[in-house]
N, C-alpha and C positions, 0 to 999 in steps of 0.2 A: 523339746529341744530339737528334734528332727524336723518338725514343722518350721521352726524359726530358721534353721540352717537352710532348708529348701527355699524359703522365701528370699534368702540373700542372693539367689541366682536369678531373681526376677526384678528387673529394673524398668517398671512400666512407663515412667515418664521419658525414658530414653529409648523406648521400644526395643529393649534388650532382654532376651531370655536365654539362659544357658540350659537347654533341655537335658543334655547329657549329664551335666553336673547335678542338676536337680533330681533326676531319676536315681542317680547313684546314692544320693543322700537318703531318699525315701526307701531304697533297698535296705538300708541299715535297720529299718523298723520291721520289715517283712517283705517277702517276695512278691506279694500281690496286694492290690488295694484292700481286699477282704481281710487278709492277714493283718495288715496295718490297722484297719478300722477296729479290729477285735482288741487291739491293745490300747485303744483310747479309754480314758478313765470315766468319761461321762458324755452325754449327748452333745454338749458344747464342743468338747475336744474333737468328737467325731465330725461335727459340722465344719470346724476349721480344717481338719485333715481332708475331708471330702472336697472342700474348695480348692486346696492346693493340688490335690490329685488331678483336677481338671487341667491345670497349667502344664503338667508334665505327662499327660496321658498320651500325647501323640495323636489324639483323635480329632480330626479336622484341622483346619489352618490355624495359625496363631491368632488371627483376627477372630475366628469363631470361638476359640478357647478363651480369649480375653473377655469376650462378651458373656460367655457362660460363667466364667469366674466372677465377673461383676454381678451377674444375677444371683449367684450363690452367696456372695458377700452381702448383697441387699437383703436376702432372706435371713441370713444369719444375724445381721444388724437389727432387723425387724423383730426377730425372735428374742434377742437379748438387748433391749434398748438401754439398759444400764451399763453395758459393756462398752466402755469408751474405745477400747482398741478395735472392737468389731465395727464401730461406727467409722473410725479413722481408716481402717483397711478397706471399708466400702468406699470411702471418699477417694482413696488412692486408686482403687480399681476403676472408678469412674474417670479419673484423670488419665488412666492408662489404656482404656479400651479403644481410644481413637488412634492408637499406634504412633504416638509421639507427635501427632498433629492436633493443634488446639481445636476442641469442639466446645464452643462457648457455653451452651446450655449445660453440658456435663460438667465443665470446669466450675461454673457458678454454683451448680448443685453441690459439688464436692466442697467448694469453699464454704457454703452455708453449713454443711454438716460439720466441717472442721471448726468453724466459728462457734457453733453450739457447744462443742466439746471444750474449746478454749474457755468459754464462759463458765463451764463446770470446773475446769482445772487450768488456770492460766500458766501453770508450770509444765504442761504437757508439750514436749517439743514437737511431737507429730501433729498436734492440732495447729500450732503456729506454722509449721512447715507446709502442710497441705492447704491451709488457708492461703498462704502466700502463693503457692503454685496455682491455685484456682483463680487468682486475680492478678497474675504478674504480666498484664498487658496494659498499655496506656489508658484504655477506656475504663478499666476497673481498678487499677492499682491503688487509688486513694482509699478504696474500701478495705485494704489489708495493711494499711500503714501501722495500725496498732500491733498486728502480728509481727511486722518487721522490726518495730522498736523493741518488742519483747524477746524475740528469739535469741538474739546474741547474749542476753542476760541469762536465759534459761540454760544454755549449754555453752559456757565460756571456753571450755577446753575442746570443743568440737569445731574443726575448721569448716565443715560444711554448714554448720549452723551460723557461723559468722558470715560466710559467703551468701547464704540464702536470703538474708535481709536485703542484699543488693538487687535481688530480682524485682523488688518493689522500687528501690531507689533509682534504678536505671530506667524503669518505665515512667518515672516522674521527672527524670532529668535532675536528680539530686546528687550532683557529682561529688561533692565533699563527703557525703554519707557513703556513696558507693566506694570511693577510694579508701576511706577509713575501714569499712567492712572487709574489703579484700586484703588490705594490708594486715589486718588482724587475722584473717583466715590463713594467709601465707605464713605469718609468724607461728601460728599454732602448728601448721603442717611441718615447718622446718624444725620446730622443737620436738615433735614426735619422731621425725627422721633421725635427729641426733640421738634421742633417747634409745632408739632401736638400732643404732650404729649403721643406718642406711645412708646412702648418698643424698644430699640435698639437690635435687634437680629442680631448678627454679623456673619451671614452665607450667603448662597445664591450665586447667579451667580458671582458677582464681587469679593467676597472673595474667591470663588473657583479658579478663575483665578489668583488672587493675591497670594494665597498660592502656586500655581504652579510656578509662577514667582519667588517667594522667593527661592524655591528649586532650580530652574535653576541658580540663583545667588549664591547658596551655603549658603544661610541664613537659615539654618535649624531651629535655635532657633526662629526666627521670624515666620517661617511657622508653627511650632508646637504651638507657642503662639496663632496664629490665629485660629488654629483648636480647642484648648482648650477654647478659648474665644467664639467660635461658640457654643460649648457644654454648657458652663456656661450660656451664654446669652439666649440661646434657652430654657433651663430648667427653667430659672428665668422669662423670658419674656412671654412665651406662656400663662401661667395662667392669665396674666394681660390683655390679649386682651378680651374686653367685647363683641364685636359683634360676635355672634356665627358663622356666615358665614365666616367672616374674620379669626376667630380663627381656624376653620377647614381647611381653605385653607393654612394658615401659618404653621399649624402643619404638613400638607402633604408636604409642601416645605422643612421644617426642616428635616423631616424623609427621604428625598432624599439627601439634601445638606450635612448633617453631615456624612453619609456613604461615599459620594463622596470625601469629604475632608479627611476623615480618610484613605481611600484607597490611595489617592495621597500621604499622609504623609508616609504611610508604604512603598510603592514602591519607592518613591524618597529618603527617608532617609536611607534605608537599615538597619533600626533598627528593627530587627525581633522580639524583645521582649520588646519594649519600651511602652511609654505612649499611643501612637496611636493604637498599636495592642490591648491593653487591655481596650480601651475606650468603655464604654457601649453605645450601639446603641438603638435608639428608634424603636418601632415596625413600620413596613412599609408594605403597600400593593403593593408598587412599585416593579415590577419584577427586574429592574436593581439594585435597592437598595439592594434587597435580594441577588442577584447574587454577588454584590460587597462584601457584608458581608461574604459570603461563600468563595469567591475567596481570599480575603485578609487573612482570618483565615487560609485557606489551604496553601496559598503561604508562609506566614510567618512560619507556622509550618514546611513545607518542608525545608525552608532555615535554620531552627533551627535543622533539623535532626529528628524531631518528625513525622515520616512518617505515623504512625497509625492515628494521628490526621489529617494529610494532606489528607489521603485517606478517612477519615470520611467526611471531607468537600467536597471532590470530589464526594462522593456518594450522598450527599445532593444536590450538583449541578446537578448531573445526574437526580435525582428525579424531580427537578424543570424543567429541559429541557424536560422531558417526558410528561409534561403537558403544554408545551409552544408551541404556533403556531405563524406563521407570522401574523403581524397585520398592517392594513393600518394606524393606529394611529402613529406608529413608525416603518416604513418599514425595517430599518436596525438593529433594536434591536435583532431580532432572530439571525442574523449573529454575532453580537457582543457577545452575550451569548455563542455561540458555539466557538468563538475564545478564550474567557476567559477560557472556559472549557478545550480546547486543550492546552492552555498555562499552566494551572495548572497541567493537566495530564502529559504533557511533562516534567515539572519540577520534578514531583514526580518520573517519570520513570528514569530521569537522576540521581536523588538521590538514586534510587534503583540500579543503575549501568547499566541500559539498555539504553545506549546512542543511539543505533540505533532506538529504539522505540521512545525515546524522540525527536530525530531530525525529525522523520516522523510526529509525532503529531504537532510539532511547525511549520514545513514546511507547513503542511496542513492549520494551522491557518493563516500563512503569506499569503498563496495563496488566501485564502478566503478574507483576508483583501484587497489584491490587486484588488479584483473584486468589491469592494464597492466604492460608491461615497465618495469624501473627505468630512469630517465633521469638521467644524471649531472648534477651541478651544483646550484646553488641550486634550491629547490623549484619545481616546475611541477606544478600551479598555485601561484601565489605565496602563497596561504593554504592550507596543507595541510588537506585535509578532515578527517583524523583529529584534528588539533589543534583545529579549530573544533568538531568533535563533542565532544571532551573539555571544551571551555569551556562549551558549552551544557549538557552533562550535569552539570557542576559547578554551574552556575546553577540547575539543576533539582533540586539536592540528591541527586545520584546519584554519589557520589564513587568507588564501586567500578567502575562502568561507565566513569566518566571516566578513572580510572587505566588501564584497559585501552586506551582510545582514545589516550591520551597515549603509552603504551608502544608501541603500533603506530606512531604517528607517529615516535617515536624510532628505531624499527627502520629506517624509510625515511630518516631524517635524524638520525643519531647526534649527541647532545649539542646539538641545536638548542635555543637558550635558551628560547624561548617554550613549547615542548613540555615541556622539563625543569621549567620553573617551574610549568606546569599539573600535572605529575605530582607535584611537591612539595606543591602545594596539596591535591591529592586525597588523598595519603598523610596529610597533616596532618589533613584532615577526618575520616579514618578512625582517627585516633589511632595511626597507625603511625609513632611518633616516630623510631624508628631509621632507617627507610627515608626518611622526610621529611628527617631531618637529613642523610643522605648526599646526597640530591638538592639540598638547599639549599647544602650545602658544595661540591658540584661546581659549582653556579652561581657561587659566590663565587670559585672557582678560575678559571673561565672569565672572570669579570668583574674580574680583577685590575687592569685598566687602565680600568675603566668610569667614566663620568662620574657625579658624585654624584647626579644626578636620574634615573639609570637605573631604570625601573619594575621593582619586585621586589627591588631591591638592599637597601633598608632592611628589607623584609619578611624576606629571607633572614637578614640579620644579627640581627634581633630574634628570629627563631625559634631560631637557634642559641644565642643568649644565654639564652633562656627554657628551652631543652632541652639542658643540658650533656651531654657524652658520658658514658655510663654506665661 
């Protein structure tokens, strides 16, 4: 029991470890590692305990301890090959030892371990879960579709299990499946909140993904309602949380989630002066939340033609970057912030009429993005740099280069609607009617439930009507 409780304070896929809490749990069993080991009932228990001791030992950096823990779990799994949980914790350790940044060989190795355990026991939620995490990138996601289809049925009353399936769906551009998964995840979470008399705060991870899915489907009204519901329920619910520690933690999550959902709404809706742009944001100490606030304000202002306001946001962004350094807690955040900054600066330059500078800035952002490990989920940064590059190239009458940029964007975010629309426009501009028709047709398939005013919807219909299939 103590081992399991200590493990709850290690979140390897998120690069999170609460060392203080973990050590306090271990102290319940004994004052020293030797005292605790003496209470283990058999060699296997001692091996599990020795492994978790590494995480909370304080010896060496977190990176070093994660590596030593993974080695310990590898040895434990090899010693007890019939212990499914040993195999799965080894898989999870492999996925976690790169500090929240995807290491493809380790992830694929973990996925293969989890797949083998799934074959032994298709009802094991950990097997499906870690199989999914090992392959939740566009290049490999098809290999875990079986796990995604299974996990929601294995644990129907677990919100995270419902959501986890969408890690594969988003990597394949299966928007209907993504929306269904996160609607179900949110339903489960709300039911649990009601059952425990806690406020339903309608934000956070599942709704961030759900909002993004709605926008891909062209359901802007549903997406905006979700954002406004997040704001309303957070403002109303946070004061009702009685436990001080939980209230502080939830407030910090809200101060990150609302800016994230707002940024998604502004970029995906193209409504540069709507409710999302003007939504009041909570104060946040989170660097990415602050950056999102500045980015969205500046991006929307530039699109409205209010370039003085856009440049003011850019200056604030530059001030933030001047005091930002690379951190082991979030190794890629430093790069994401610079990509967002160059995206914004590039858009402002384009609106000022300096397309050469704009293209240089956004190309630099796209190149930096290409050097990063793939990050699962809705795009980070919220405006993919390759997509913006394609839009600028189209505006500069360079459709061939634009098509290349949109194609690269679609490799990172398959069937993302704005990138697919850009690709269709570039293909049409080059008179590649067969390719353009296929792209517009795919958009109409994605937008089967879209609202009538979805931008690009009439354009796609009109193109297909004017270019009948040969």
